[in-house]
C-alpha positions in Angstrom: -9.9 -11.0 61.3 -10.3 -8.2 58.7 -9.2 -8.3 55.1 -8.0 -5.0 53.7 -8.3 -4.2 50.0 -4.6 -5.0 49.6 -5.3 -8.6 50.7 -3.5 -8.3 54.0 -5.3 -9.9 57.0 -5.0 -8.2 60.3 -5.9 -9.9 63.6 -6.4 -8.3 67.0 -5.2 -10.7 69.6 -6.1 -10.4 73.3 -3.1 -10.8 75.6 -4.7 -13.7 77.5 -4.7 -15.7 74.3 -0.9 -15.4 74.0 -0.4 -17.5 77.2 -0.8 -20.7 75.2 1.2 -19.6 72.1 4.0 -21.8 71.0 5.4 -19.1 68.6 4.6 -15.5 67.6 5.9 -12.9 65.2 5.6 -9.3 64.1 5.4 -8.4 60.5 5.9 -5.0 58.9 7.4 -3.5 55.8 10.5 -2.3 57.6 11.3 -5.4 59.7 9.6 -8.0 57.4 8.8 -11.0 59.7 10.5 -11.0 63.1 10.1 -13.8 65.6 9.1 -13.0 69.1 11.4 -14.9 71.5 9.4 -14.5 74.7 6.1 -13.2 76.2 6.1 -12.3 79.8 9.4 -14.2 80.4 8.0 -17.4 78.9 10.2 -18.5 76.0 8.7 -19.3 72.6 10.0 -21.3 69.7 11.7 -18.6 67.7 11.7 -18.8 64.8 9.2 -21.6 64.7 7.8 -23.4 61.6 4.9 -20.9 61.1 7.2 -17.9 61.5 9.7 -19.3 59.0 6.9 -20.0 56.5 5.6 -16.4 56.9 9.1 -15.0 56.5 9.6 -17.0 53.3 6.2 -15.9 51.9 6.9 -12.3 52.8 10.3 -12.4 51.1 8.9 -14.1 48.0 6.2 -11.5 47.7 8.7 -8.6 48.2 11.0 -10.1 45.6 8.1 -10.4 43.1 7.2 -6.8 43.6 10.7 -5.6 43.3 11.2 -7.6 40.1 8.1 -6.0 38.6 9.2 -2.5 39.4 
């Protein structure tokens, strides 16, 4: 995991590690937090508890930044 000066942590994940994932999500400034419903036809919990928490944290941070602008 690497921490950028902006405080964002980025993680490179090998595909083989996703085989045991219960949930997964993508995060970006344009899509915010988006649950991944399946990997290689294996369904995931979407959105799961961690994904929902990440989405809430992202939205709170976005709202804080917009209020300060």
